[in-house]
C-alpha positions in Angstrom: 0.2 -0.2 0.1 1.5 3.2 -1.1 2.2 5.7 1.7 1.3 9.4 2.1 4.8 10.2 2.3 5.6 8.6 -1.1 2.3 10.2 -2.6 3.5 13.3 -1.4 6.8 13.0 -3.4 5.0 12.0 -6.4 2.9 14.8 -6.3 5.4 17.2 -6.1 7.4 15.6 -9.0 4.1 15.7 -11.0 3.4 19.3 -9.9 7.1 20.3 -10.8 6.5 19.0 -14.5 3.4 20.9 -14.7 4.9 24.3 -13.6 7.8 23.4 -15.6 5.9 23.6 -18.8 4.8 19.9 -19.2 0.9 19.9 -19.3 0.1 16.4 -21.1 -0.3 13.7 -18.4 1.0 11.1 -20.9 4.3 13.0 -21.6 4.8 13.6 -17.6 4.5 9.8 -17.3 6.6 9.2 -20.0 9.3 11.5 -19.3 9.4 10.4 -15.4 9.4 6.9 -16.9 12.7 7.7 -19.0 14.2 8.9 -15.7 13.2 5.8 -13.7 14.5 3.8 -16.2 18.3 5.5 -16.2 18.2 5.1 -12.6 17.6 1.4 -12.8 20.4 1.1 -15.2 22.8 2.6 -12.8 21.5 0.3 -10.1 22.0 -2.7 -12.4 25.5 -1.5 -13.3 26.2 -1.2 -9.3 24.8 -4.5 -9.0 26.8 -6.1 -11.3 29.9 -4.3 -10.2 29.5 -5.7 -6.7 28.9 -9.2 -7.7 32.0 -9.1 -9.9 34.1 -7.7 -6.9 32.7 -10.5 -4.7 33.9 -13.4 -7.1 36.9 -11.7 -8.4 36.3 -11.9 -12.0 35.8 -8.9 -14.6 32.3 -8.2 -15.0 30.1 -9.4 -18.0 27.9 -7.2 -20.3 28.4 -4.0 -18.3 25.5 -1.5 -19.0 28.2 1.6 -18.8 32.0 1.3 -19.8 34.5 3.0 -17.8 34.4 5.8 -20.3 30.7 6.3 -20.1 30.8 6.9 -16.2 29.5 10.6 -16.6 26.4 9.1 -18.1 25.5 7.1 -14.9 22.7 8.5 -12.8 25.0 8.4 -9.5 27.4 10.6 -11.7 25.1 13.2 -13.4 22.6 13.6 -10.4 25.4 15.6 -8.6 26.4 17.9 -11.4 25.0 21.6 -11.7 22.0 21.9 -13.8 23.5 23.3 -17.1 26.0 20.6 -17.4 23.4 17.9 -16.4 21.2 19.1 -19.1 23.9 19.4 -21.7 24.8 15.4 -20.9 21.3 14.7 -21.8 20.6 16.6 -24.8 24.3 16.5 -26.3 26.7 13.8 -27.4 29.1 14.3 -24.5 30.8 10.9 -24.2 32.0 8.9 -27.0 29.4 10.5 -29.2 26.4 9.8 -26.9 24.5 11.7 -24.7 22.3 10.2 -21.3 19.2 10.0 -23.7 21.2 8.3 -26.3 23.0 5.7 -24.0 19.4 4.8 -22.6 17.9 4.0 -26.0 20.9 1.9 -27.2 21.3 -0.2 -24.1 19.3 -3.2 -25.8 18.0 -6.4 -24.4 20.7 -6.5 -21.9 18.5 -3.8 -19.8 15.2 -5.6 -19.8 12.0 -5.5 -22.0 11.5 -1.6 -21.5 14.8 -1.0 -23.6 13.2 -2.7 -26.6 10.6 -0.2 -27.0 12.8 3.0 -27.3 12.4 3.3 -30.9 10.6 6.9 -31.2 11.7 7.8 -27.5 12.0 11.6 -27.2 13.3 13.8 -24.4 11.2 16.5 -23.9 12.0 18.1 -20.4 12.5 21.7 -21.8 14.8 23.5 -19.0 17.8 22.6 -17.0 15.9 23.8 -13.7 13.2 21.3 -14.2 15.4 18.5 -15.1 17.7 19.2 -12.1 14.4 19.5 -9.9 13.0 16.0 -10.9 16.3 14.2 -10.8 16.9 15.6 -7.4 13.4 14.3 -6.3 13.3 11.0 -7.7 16.8 10.6 -6.1 15.3 10.9 -2.8 12.8 8.2 -3.3 14.0 4.7 -2.0 13.7 2.6 -4.8 15.1 -0.7 -3.1 11.9 -2.5 -2.3 9.8 -3.9 -5.2 6.4 -3.1 -3.3 7.5 0.5 -3.3 8.6 0.6 -6.9 5.6 -0.8 -7.9 3.2 1.3 -5.7 4.8 4.6 -6.8 4.2 3.7 -10.6 0.6 2.6 -9.7 0.1 6.0 -8.2 1.5 7.8 -10.9 -0.8 6.0 -13.5 -3.7 6.5 -11.4 -3.0 10.4 -12.3 -4.0 9.6 -15.7 -8.0 9.4 -14.6 -7.9 12.8 -13.9 -6.4 13.6 -17.2 -9.6 13.7 -19.4 -9.6 11.7 -22.5 -6.2 10.1 -21.4 -8.3 8.2 -18.7 -9.4 5.6 -21.3 -6.3 4.2 -20.9 -6.9 3.2 -17.5 -9.1 0.4 -16.1 -10.0 1.1 -12.3 -7.5 -1.4 -10.3 -10.6 -2.7 -8.1 -12.5 -4.1 -11.4 -9.2 -5.3 -12.7 -8.7 -7.3 -9.4 -12.2 -8.5 -9.0 -11.8 -10.2 -12.5 -8.3 -11.5 -11.8 -10.0 -13.3 -8.6 -12.8 -14.7 -10.6 -10.4 -16.4 -12.9 -7.8 -17.5 -10.4 -4.9 -17.6 -12.6 -2.7 -20.8 -12.5 1.0 -21.8 -12.5 0.9 -23.1 -16.0 -1.4 -20.1 -17.6 0.0 -18.5 -20.7 -1.8 -14.8 -19.9 -2.4 -12.2 -22.6 -4.0 -8.7 -22.7 -4.8 -7.8 -26.6 -5.3 -4.2 -25.8 -2.8 -4.1 -22.8 -2.3 -0.4 -22.3 -0.4 0.2 -18.9 -0.5 -3.5 -18.5 -2.8 -3.0 -15.7 -4.5 -6.7 -16.0 -0.6 -8.5 -16.4 0.3 -6.6 -13.2 -2.6 -7.6 -11.2 -2.2 -11.3 -12.2 1.2 -11.0 -11.2 0.4 -9.8 -7.8 -2.1 -12.4 -7.6 0.5 -15.0 -7.5 2.8 -13.2 -5.0 -0.1 -13.1 -2.6 -2.0 -16.7 -3.5 1.0 -18.8 -4.4 4.3 -17.7 -3.2 5.5 -21.0 -3.3 5.8 -20.4 -6.8 9.1 -18.6 -6.7 10.8 -21.5 -4.9 10.1 -23.6 -7.9 12.8 -23.0 -10.6 10.5 -24.3 -13.8 7.6 -22.2 -12.5 9.8 -19.3 -11.7 11.0 -19.4 -15.4 7.5 -19.9 -16.6 6.3 -16.7 -14.8 9.2 -14.4 -15.8 9.6 -15.3 -19.6 6.3 -16.9 -20.9 3.2 -16.3 -18.7 2.8 -12.7 -19.4 1.8 -11.4 -23.1 0.5 -8.2 -24.2 -0.4 -6.4 -27.5 -0.5 -2.8 -28.0 -0.2 -0.3 -30.9 0.5 2.7 -29.3 4.4 2.9 -28.7 4.1 5.5 -25.6 1.7 2.9 -23.9 3.8 0.0 -24.6 6.8 1.8 -23.1 4.6 2.6 -20.0 3.5 -0.7 -19.9 6.9 -2.2 -20.0 8.0 -0.2 -17.2 4.9 -1.1 -15.0 5.5 -4.6 -15.2 9.3 -4.2 -14.5 8.7 -2.3 -11.3 6.4 -4.9 -10.4 9.1 -7.5 -10.8 7.9 -9.1 -14.3 11.4 -8.6 -16.0 10.8 -10.4 -19.3 7.2 -10.4 -20.3 6.5 -10.5 -24.2 4.8 -7.3 -25.6 4.0 -7.0 -29.1 3.7 -3.5 -30.8 0.9 -4.2 -33.3 -2.6 -3.5 -33.9 -4.2 -6.8 -32.5 -7.2 -6.6 -35.0 -4.8 -6.2 -38.2 -3.7 -8.7 -40.9 0.1 -8.5 -39.1 -1.4 -10.3 -36.1 -3.0 -12.9 -37.9 -0.2 -15.5 -36.7 -1.3 -15.8 -33.3 -3.7 -18.4 -33.0 -4.4 -20.6 -30.1 -1.4 -19.3 -28.2 -3.1 -18.3 -24.7 -4.7 -20.0 -21.8 -6.1 -17.0 -20.1 -7.1 -13.9 -21.5 -8.1 -10.8 -19.0 -8.7 -7.3 -21.2 -10.7 -4.3 -21.5 -10.8 -3.7 -25.1 -11.6 -0.2 -26.9 -15.2 0.6 -27.3 -16.9 2.6 -30.1 -14.0 2.0 -32.5 -14.9 1.1 -36.1 -12.7 -0.4 -38.6 -13.0 -1.2 -42.5 -13.2 -5.0 -43.3 -9.7 -5.0 -45.3 -8.2 -3.6 -42.3 -9.0 -6.7 -40.1 -7.4 -10.1 -40.1 -9.6 -12.5 -42.3 -10.1 -15.2 -39.4 -11.8 -13.0 -36.9 -14.3 -11.7 -39.6 -15.2 -15.1 -40.3 -16.2 -15.7 -36.6 -17.8 -11.9 -36.5 -18.5 -10.0 -39.7 -18.5 -6.6 -38.2 -16.5 -3.2 -38.4 -17.4 -2.5 -34.4 -13.8 -3.1 -32.4 -15.7 -4.3 -29.4 -17.3 -7.2 -31.4 -13.9 -7.8 -33.3 -12.1 -8.0 -30.1 -14.4 -10.9 -29.0 -13.8 -12.8 -32.3 -10.1 -12.1 -31.8 -10.1 -13.7 -28.3 -11.7 -16.9 -29.4 -9.0 -17.1 -32.0 -6.0 -16.3 -29.6 -7.2 -18.8 -27.0 -6.2 -22.4 -26.7 -8.9 -25.1 -26.3 -9.9 -24.8 -22.7 -8.8 -21.3 -22.2 -10.6 -18.7 -20.3 -11.6 -15.3 -20.7 -12.8 -12.5 -18.7 -13.4 -9.2 -20.7 -15.0 -5.9 -20.0 -17.6 -5.0 -23.1 -20.1 -2.1 -23.3 -23.8 -3.1 -22.6 -24.5 -2.7 -26.3 -23.0 -6.0 -26.8 -25.4 -7.9 -24.5 -28.6 -6.9 -26.5 -27.4 -5.3 -29.7 -29.7 -6.3 -32.4 -27.5 -6.3 -35.4 -26.7 -9.6 -37.3 -22.9 -9.4 -35.9 -24.3 -8.6 -32.2 -26.2 -11.8 -32.2 -23.5 -14.0 -33.9 -21.0 -13.3 -31.8 -23.2 -13.9 -28.6 -24.5 -17.1 -30.1 -21.0 -18.2 -30.8 -19.7 -17.9 -27.3 -22.9 -19.3 -25.8 -23.7 -22.1 -28.0 -20.2 -23.1 -29.3 -18.4 -22.5 -26.2 -18.9 -22.3 -22.5 -20.4 -19.0 -21.4 -19.9 -18.9 -17.4 -21.1 -15.3 -16.5 -22.3 -11.9 -17.1 -21.7 -9.4 -14.3 -23.6 -5.8 -15.0 -21.8 -3.0 -13.6 -23.2 0.4 -13.0 -22.4 3.1 -15.4 -20.4 5.2 -12.8 -17.7 2.7 -12.7 -15.6 4.3 -15.3 -16.1 8.0 -14.2 -15.0 10.7 -14.4 -13.9 9.9 -18.0 -16.5 7.7 -19.4 -20.2 7.2 -18.4 -21.0 4.3 -20.4 -22.7 1.0 -18.9 -20.4 -2.1 -19.0 -20.5 -5.6 -18.2 -17.8 -8.3 -17.4 -18.4 -11.5 -19.4 -16.3 -14.7 -18.5 -16.2 -17.8 -21.0 -14.2 -20.8 -21.7 -13.1 -21.8 -25.4 -14.4 -25.3 -25.8 -15.3 -25.6 -29.8 -17.9 -28.1 -28.7 -20.0 -25.9 -26.4 -20.9 -26.8 -22.7 -23.2 -24.0 -21.6 -25.6 -25.2 -19.5 -26.7 -22.1 -17.4 -25.2 -18.9 -17.3 -24.7 -16.9 -13.9 -25.8 -13.1 -14.0 -25.1 -10.7 -11.4 -26.4 -7.0 -10.7 -23.7 -5.1 -9.3 -25.2 -2.2 -7.5 -21.8 -0.5 -5.7 -18.4 -1.0 -6.3 -17.1 0.5 -3.0 -16.8 3.9 -4.6 -19.5 6.8 -5.1 -20.7 6.4 -8.9 -20.4 10.3 -9.7 -17.4 12.2 -11.0 -15.6 12.3 -7.6 -15.6 8.4 -7.2 -14.9 8.6 -3.3 -14.9 5.4 -1.3 -18.1 4.2 0.3 -18.8 1.5 2.6 -21.2 -0.4 0.0 -19.3 -2.7 -2.1 -20.6 -5.7 -4.1 -17.2 -7.1 -5.2 -16.4 -9.6 -2.4 -20.0 -11.0 -2.9 -19.5 -11.2 -6.8 -16.2 -13.1 -6.3 -17.6 -15.5 -3.5 -20.8 -16.4 -5.3 -18.9 -16.8 -8.7 -16.9 -19.6 -7.1 -19.8 -21.1 -5.5 -22.5 -21.0 -8.7 -23.4 -24.5 -7.8 -25.2 -23.4 -4.9 -26.8 -20.5 -6.8 -29.9 -22.6 -8.4 -32.4 -21.8 -5.9 -32.0 -18.0 -5.9 -34.9 -16.2 -7.3 -34.7 -13.7 -10.4 -35.6 -10.8 -7.7 -32.0 -11.3 -6.0 -28.9 -9.6 -7.2 -27.5 -13.1 -8.8 -29.3 -15.9 -10.3 -28.7 -18.7 -12.9 -30.6 -18.8 -16.5 -30.6 -21.7 -18.6 -29.2 -21.7 -22.0 -32.4 -22.7 -23.6 -34.2 -19.5 -22.3 -31.5 -17.3 -23.6 -31.8 -18.7 -26.9 -35.7 -18.3 -26.7 -34.7 -14.5 -26.2 -32.5 -14.4 -29.2 -29.3 -14.7 -27.3 -29.7 -11.4 -25.2 -27.4 -11.5 -22.3 -28.6 -8.4 -20.6 -29.7 -9.0 -17.1 -32.9 -6.9 -17.6 -34.1 -9.3 -19.9 -34.2 -12.0 -17.2 -34.6 -10.1 -13.9 -37.9 -9.8 -11.9 -38.5 -6.7 -10.2 -41.0 -6.7 -7.2 -43.2 -3.7 -7.2 -44.4 -2.6 -3.6 -47.6 -1.2 -3.2 -47.6 2.2 -1.8 -50.7 3.4 0.1 -51.6 7.0 0.0 -54.0 8.8 2.3 -57.2 10.0 0.4 -57.1 13.2 -1.3 -59.5 15.1 0.8 -57.3 14.1 4.0 -54.4 15.5 2.3 -55.8 19.0 1.1 -57.3 19.1 4.8 -53.7 19.0 5.9 -52.6 21.4 3.7 -55.3 24.0 4.7 -53.9 23.6 8.3 -50.6 24.1 7.5 -51.6 27.4 5.3 -53.5 28.5 8.3 -50.8 28.0 10.6 -48.4 29.9 8.4 -50.9 32.9 8.2 -51.1 33.0 12.0 -47.2 33.0 12.3 -46.9 36.0 9.7 -49.7 37.8 11.7 -47.9 37.2 15.2 -44.4 38.4 13.4 -45.9 41.7 12.1 -47.4 42.5 15.7 -43.9 41.7 17.0 -42.2 44.2 14.5 -44.8 46.9 14.8 
C-alpha cells in the first residue's frame, strides 16, 4: 500500500513537471518513466560491479563502460543543472548523451529497452531536469512493492487527465476479474489491448499473494518471468509505460508486441494463450480490409468491441478462459453481428457469467454502462446455465468524484461466482441468479440482465385526497397565523 510520504513525493514531481511547462499527463508519465529507467540502469551496473568484486572476475555485459561513467545516474545527479542538461541533450561521451545511451542499451537492460524507438526527451529546461532528478533520487527504490506502488500511483493520475483516462481500467475492477479467473501456474496470460499493462500486473500480484511457493520452484519461476505474461498494444507510448509498469512489479521479461491486435499483421497469433484478461477499446470502427480474415469469419462487423471478442476466441487455446469488459450494447444489440458473436460464445463454447456493472464505474472520463463477461473456449459447447449478477456498488461513489463508500458488491461477486453450484435456488428478484441456455436462446441470445431479472413492485398506500387537502389547509392557516404574530412583534 502506498504511503502518504510517497504520494507526497510523487505529487511534488508531478507538480514540478506541470509548472515547468509539460502539461500533457502522458508526456509527464513518459518522461518520469525515462528517468526511472536511467536510474535502474545505474542500479543494475552497481549490482554487477558488486557481484564481480565478490567473485573476483571481470564484469560481464556492463551497462556502462568506464569511459561512460559520466552518463550514470550516480554521477550526473551531482552536477549543476546546466551541465546535467547538456549531458542529456548533447553527445558528450563517446558520441552519446545520457538519453542516447538509454535508447541504445538493448536487450541486456530488460524489456523496456526494446521499445525505445521513437522515444523523445522533452524536458525543456535545466532547472526542471535538475528538480525532477533530485526528487526522484530522494525516493527509496530498493523495495519491489515501493517501486510498484509508486508507478501505480503515478498511473492513477491518468484518470484525472480527460480523454487520457481511457487507458486506465479501475484497479479494483481488474482485481475482481483476476480473483474470479484465479490464474494458475501454467497459464499463458494475454491482454490484446494492454495499455499500461494493468491486467498483467494484477495477475502477477495475484501469484505473489496467493502462491508464494511458485518462486521457490525453478521451472514455475522461469515460466512466470519469461512466458506467462503477454500483451499487445499499438501505441508506442503505452507500450513503454506498460513495460516499465511490469518491470517495476518484478516481471522483467514479458512478451509485449507492438501491433494492432485486429490487423492482418497479427494474424499469426492463434490458439496461443490459456487466459485472456482485457478491456478492449469501445466505440471504434474499422474497415473490413483492415481486419484479419479469421476474425471476420467469426463475426463480420466493423465494430471493434465485437471484433475483439472474435479475436479472443481465435487467440485462446481450447480450454482457455477469458474475462473481458464490454459495453452493455454488446449484450443486447440487435444487429446480425451482435447476435452472431453472442450465439457463438454461448452455443459453441462455455459462457460462464455476465456481471452487469453500473454506469459510474468508469467515471469521471466515461459514463458508459458496462459488463464483465467470462467464458471458456471449448469449440464443442458446454453452456448449461449462465450466471448473472447485478452489481449495484463497487466501493466508490458513482459520480465524477468516485470517493470511497462502504457499499461494495465485489467481495460478494467473487464469492458467489466460485460457488455458482449453490445459486440454483436464487429467485430472479435477487442480485444474482442462473439462467438456462434454452431460455437465452428463446430470447434471441440476449445477455442483458434486465431481460431475465424480475422486479417486485411494492404497493404504496396514500391517504385520501380530501385528507391531504385538509392537512395543507391546516398548514396554510398556521403559516398565516405565524406571519401575523411576526408583524405584531415588528410593529
